[in-house]
N, C-alpha and C positions, 0 to 999 in steps of 0.2 A: 523180193521184197523191196519195192521201190517206194518212194513217197516218204512222208515225214512220220509216219505212224511207227512207234517202237513196238516191234513184234520179236517173237522168238519161235523156234519151231521145235515141236516134240515128235519123236518117233512114236508111232502107233503100231501095234502088231498087225502087220498085212494090210493096212489101209494107207500106206504112204505116210507122207507128213502132213501135220495140221498147224496151222499159225495160230497163235494165242497172243493176244495183246498183253503186254507186260502191265498196261495200265488197268487191265481187269484184276491182275494179282496184287495191285497196290493196297486196296482195303485189306486184303489178308495179311500184308506185311504190317500195316498200321495196328491192325487188331492184335497180332502177336507181340509187336513192340510195346503197344498199350499195357496188354497182359502182364508182360515181363516187368514193367515199371510199376504196376500196381503190386505184383508180388514182392519185388524189392522194397518198396515202401512199407509194406506190411511186415517185412522181415526186419526192417529198422525199428518200426514201432512196437511189434507184438511178439516178433519171432525170436527175440534173444534167448529167452528161457529155453525154447526148442533147441537153439544152437548150442548153448551151454550143456545141455543134457547129453550131448553126443560124446562119447569116450575119445573120439579122434579129433576133437576140435583143437586146432592149433592157431594161434594168433588172431582170434576173434576180437576185433576191435569193438570196445564198449565205452560208454560214457554215462555218468550218473546224471540223472534228472536235476533240475534246478532246487527241487525241495528235499533233495538228498540230506539226511542227518542221522542222528544216533536214534536207533529203535527205540520206540516208546509204545507200550501196550501189546496187544496181542496180534494185532493185524500188521503184518510185515510184508512189504513189497520191495522198496527201496530204501535201505537203511543199513547202518554199521550196528552189529551186535557187540563186537568187542575188538580188540586189537587185530584179531586174525580171521574174523567171520563177518560176513556182510550178505544182505539180500539185494539182488539185481533182478528186475524184471519178475519178481516172484520166486526167484531161484536162490536158495541158500548156498552161498559159496564160502569154503574154508581155504584160506590161503596156506597152500601145501608146503612151502618152504620155511615157514616160521612157526614158533609157538610164543604166544604172549601172555601175560599175566592174567588171571581170572578176574572178572568183575562180578560175576553172578555169585560165586561162593569162594572168595578168596581166603587163602590159609592165614593171613596176617594182614594188618593195616598197611603195611609197606606194599604188599601185593596189591591190594585194593587200589591205593593211590596211583601206582605205576600202570595198573590196567585201565584206570580212567584216563591217564595221559596217553597211553597207546591207542585207545578207542578214539580220542579226539584227533590224534596225529593221523590215524588211518583215514577217518573222515576227510581231513584236510587233504591228503595225499589223493584220495579217490576224486574229490571235487576239482582238483587242479587242471583236468583236462582228460582227452581220450586216453585209454590205456588198452592193453591187450590181455586177453585171458588165455593161458596155455595149460593144455592138458598134461597131466603127469602120467605115471605108471598105473595108477588106480583111478577110476571115474568118481567113487563116492568113498566117503569113510563110513565107520559102522553107524554114524547118526544120520545118514542119508545126505549129508553136504556134499555138494560138488567140489572135488579137490582141483585147484587151479594155482598156477602162479600169475601173478599180476605183473605186468611189465609196461614200463613207460620209457621211451627213448632208449631201449635196449638194456635197460636195468630194472632188476626186480625191485618192486615196492617193498617186499619182505627184507631184502638186503638193506635198504634205507632204515627201516625200523630196527634192524640189528645194529647198524652203525650208530644209531641214536640212542642205543641202550634199553630200546622199548620192546625188544623181541630177542629170542634166542633162535638160531638155526633149527629146523625140525630135524631131530635125530631119531625119532620113531616113538618117543615117550615124552612126557611133560616133566619139565625141569622145575627144580623148587625156586620160588621168588623170594622166600623169606629168610 
């Protein structure tokens, strides 16, 4: 193989060797690379819900969209429900390591007020930048919510809410807030 042509040889069964120009393979490499780029872009934009749905998901990096806020109305795609539940990419996620006061049906006025504070604080924490979603021992709770811990910079966002008095560590049951 003399000259400036870039070539490689492939063995063929019983016919000797055949020279194939690597330049002929370049379009295939470009196509495969482009396809991979398109798939990764779709994964970032639309595939988060599919990723979150897998029970073996560990450390999926996520970020809320700019219009992320507290849920209003029936259509919920990207919003905070309360201090321990939010929607991301159309998937409802329950923060697995905490329990916060109820806002939907609070048992007392104190729980309602603390629940609103926990909801607002979770919104602020999630909007602060990228975070990771980590799987736990179960994929979903009895309400069909994906159970995940939410971690930023190695610390659970749930731990932050507990430290601020807006949540209790999850013990397997709801604690009294009144």
